[in-house]
N, C-alpha and C positions, 0 to 999 in steps of 0.2 A: 502494499500501500505505500509505504515511504518512499518508494523507489520508482512507486506509477505517479506519486505528488512530485518527486523533483525533477521527471522527466518534461510533466507537464509546463513544470515554472520554469523550466530552461526552453524548451523551445517553443511554446505557446505563444510566448510574446513576437516571435521570429515569423511564425506562421501568419498572425493577424495583423503584424506589421506592414507597414506600405515603403515600396523602394521607389525612389523618387530620383532622378536627375536634373540638379541644376545646371543649367547654360548659364555662362556670363563672359559678356567681356571685359578685360583686365584694361578700363582706361585709367581711374585712379584708386588708393592704397586704399580708401573709405571702402570702394565697391566690391574688392575684395572681402574686405574686414564685413560687409554686411551678410554678403551670401553666406560666410564661414560663419556667422552667427544663425543662418535659417539652418545650416546642416545642423548645428548645434544643438539647434531648439528639435528640430526632428527623431534626430537619435537622441535627444533626451526623453521621449515619447514614446521609446520603443521602435522607430522608424529604422530604413537605411536609407543612407542618402550619398549619394558622386556625384562627385563636378567634373566638368569639363569645360576648361579654362581657356579662349582664345586670349593673348598676351598683348594683347594689342599695342599695352607702354610696358615695355619689361624693366623699364626704372620703377616702377611700383608693383612686381611681379611678387606676392605670395597668395600662399593659399588659402592665410586666413581661418582655419581650423585643421586642428590633430583627429577629428572623429568622424571623415568623412570614408568611407568604405573604401572608394579607388577616387584619384586626382589624375583627369586627363586633360594636361596641356599644349597648347597647339601654339607654336613657338616659330618666328620664322627669322630668318637674318636683315638688318634694317627696317622693321617694321614704319610703316610711313608715319604712324602719329609720333614719333620720337622726332618729328622737323617742325611739328605744330609749335605754332605761337605760345598757347595756354601754358607750357612748360617753361617758358621765359615770362610771367607777365609784367615785370618792369621795364619790358623794351617795347619799341613803337607801334602797335598793334598791326596786327596781321591776320589778313581776312582769308588764308588757305585754312582755316582748319576743315572746313564742311567738306571741300575738296579730298583731305587727306582723310577725312571721316568714312566716305563712300569708298577712295580706296581700300581701306581697310576693310570695311567689309565684306567687297567681294574677294579680295586675297586671302585674307582665312576659312570664308565659307568655302571658297575652291580649295582650298587647303584639308579642311576637315569632311568634306563630302565625297575629294578623290580619295584619301588615306583609308583604303580598303580594309584594314588590319583594325582599325579604332572602325571601323563604323560595323565591323564585324563583333569584335568586342560588345559596343554599345547593342547591336541590334538579340545578340545571345542573352543581355540582361533581363530582359523583360519587365523593363520598366513601368509601373502602375499610373506616374506622373510626370511630366515634365515641364517644368519650370523655365522662364525665360524674361529675359529685359526687353522693353519696350522698344530699344537701341539700335536692335540689330535683328532683323527678319530669318536671318540665317536658322536662329531657335527653331523657331515653329516649323520650319521646312526639314530642318533633320527630324524632330520630335514625328512628324508626317511620314517620313522616311522609314522610322524604326519602327512604327505603327504604333505609335502611343496613343491611345484614344481619349488620356484625361492631359489637357494641359492649360497652366494658367502662367499670367504673366506678373512681374512682381517690379516694383521701383521700391526704391529708398529717397528718392528723391525725385524735384522736378525734373522733368525732361532736360536733356545737354546738360548735366550737371556732373563738373567736376573737383576733384581736392586736390590742393598743389602735394605734393611729397613733403612730407615731412623733416626739416634738417636736423643733422646728428641723432643724438638719444632723446626721444619724444619723449615728454612729460603730459601723462594721461589726462584729455581736456573734463574727467570726469573728475579727478584729483584736485586738479586746478579749479575749478569752479565751484568745486565743493568747502574748498576752505574757508574756516568764517573769518580769517582775514583779508580776503579779497575785497576790496572795495570797486573793482573797474577792471573789464576783461576787454585787451584789445585784439582784435579776430579779424581775419578778413572776410569773415560772415559765412562761412561754408555749412552746409546741411549739420554736420557733427558739431561743429563750434556751438550753431546756434542753437541748438539744441538743448545745449548744455548748457550755455547761461540763461536761458530761458526759464530753463527747468530747476538751476539754482537761483534765481531771482538776482544775477550779478548784471547792474548796469553797462553796458557796452559801449564800445569803440571803435567803430566798423571800418575797414579798408578794404570795401571789395576788390579783387583783383580780376574776376574772369565769372562770363556766364551767368549761373545764378546767384551769383552771391550777390550782385547787387539789388535782385530782387529781397533774396532775405535782408541785407543792411535796409532796402525801402521800408520793407514792412518791419524790423523792431526801431525805426524811427518814427513810424506812422502810429505805433505801441507806445511811444512815449518813453523806453525804456535805453535810448540809444542815440548817438550822434555818429552821424557819416563824414568820413575825410576822402578826399579822391584820391587817388596814390596818385597821379600827376603832382599833387599841389601838399605832398608831405614834407615836413620840415619842423622842426626845434620847435619854433615858436608855433604852431599850428597844432601839434600834439600836445604843446603846454595847455593854448587856450582850450582845447576842446574837454584835459583831462579835469580842468580847472572847474569848467562848467559844471560835468560829472559829482566830480567832488563836492562842489559847493549846494547844489541844488537837490536837498533830498525827496524831491518829488520823482527823480528818476529811480532812487533804489526803491521807495515806496511802492511806485507803478510794477516795477520789479518783483518785488515779496509779493504782490497780488497776484502776479500772472503767474507764478512757479506754485503756489497755493492751491489756486485752480488747476495747474495743469497734475499737480499729485492727487488731487482728488477727484481726478475724472475716471470713470468706471471702466473706461476703455483698457483694455491689458494687449497690448500689439503682440507680443510673444504666442500668447495664447489665441487670438484672433488670427495669425499666420497657421499656425500649427492646423485650428481647426478648419479653418479654410479648404488647406491644403487635404486634409480626410476629408472635406467633404466633398470636393473636386473630385478627389480618385474615386469617391464611393457611386457620384454621379456625374459622367463624364459628358453626358448631353445637356447639363445644367446651362453651357449659352444659349444651347436653343431654345430653353424654356425661358431666359432671361433677355432676349433676342431684343434689341428695339427693332420696329414694322421699318425705321428709317433705314435699316442697314440694306432693307430689299426694293428702296426707290428706284425708279430707272435713273438714268444721266439727265433727263428733261429735266425730272423732280428736281433732282439733285441739285442741279443749277439753278435752281429759279426762275427758268423760263418758264415756268405755268404761270406765274405769279408776274412777272412780267408783258407776257399775252396778255392779261387780263386791263394789266395797267394801259399799255399799248393800244388796246382796244376801246377802253374807254376816254382816251385824247382822242383817237381817231376818229370815234362814235360826237364826240362833243365838236369836233373841229368840222365834221360833215354834216351835222343835225345844227346844231344849235349855234354858230359862228352867222350864218344865213340869218337865221333867225334875229339876232341880236340887231345885224348891221340892216335890215329892214326896219325891223323896228327905231332904229335911231334916225333912220333917213325917214320914215312917216314921222314923227315928233317933229323934225327940220322941215318938214315941207318940203322933202326933195325924191321928186320923181326918180325911180331908179334908172329911168335912162342917165342922168345925172353923173351917176357914179359910173355908169358903164361908157359915158363918155369923156367921163375924165381919165381913165384906167387907159381908153384906148388915144 
């Protein structure tokens, strides 16, 4: 009896657990760390998770977890994204990022799909669900080729969000912002640091460098918990002026603490929500059909509002065709002008 119970305790969780494949593109360290946290959450819940990482940016390359069953890393020599301007945020603006992004998508997707050994390994794993970020359509194409029925999109950040690589030995932001001695947090307003200083109730001086950091900084300023300083205008004098305002005006601190209390009291628990959502999606692969909006099935004529334009132009044409002549005749009648007068003038 005891042996049977021991057998069930050992093997039953593995029988009931899901097997997930998480695909991610390696842009910034935070992307790897986020998928690593996803793996940890699933494994801690009794599921099995494997990683497929396309290393777009080798500078930020790490697995983000040591709990993944297997980690498949797809790398190329001299990937396009290493030449992107966002890796050098203080250089003059460089608008080639989106071109390099498209090149990376094509290059890495071709490398993955053409690797017969990798595809065979992935296909033999029989995954219950595949998870992919929205930045790269290769993930969903891959899941389709592997025959994975249940799929889901995940994102830790707004679209096209990048976190700069840390310099030297990093000090974990959660330790820094949680320190009661901290009065002001100077940050580039990446999503990780944004979450940390808002959660711990610390006013911030934001110096956004690129992409979504400008939006994050504007949000913090709008909430009244931060001040903004453009990276092109950084100087000792301006930093001192901003810090003096944040330190002397207690309203910034009060608003930050109030926001922190609201965040901590929120009934939403992201980790639990993530795991339960994955379990639900794997159990019901057709969920997207149940929840799909009717707008997805609209034809191009309706999608681009041509039907609306047709009605508007039809109304305008009808007005010009019927009502304008009536108005003209009414005006001529009120002025005692015969219709021939207008015709004579026109000729």
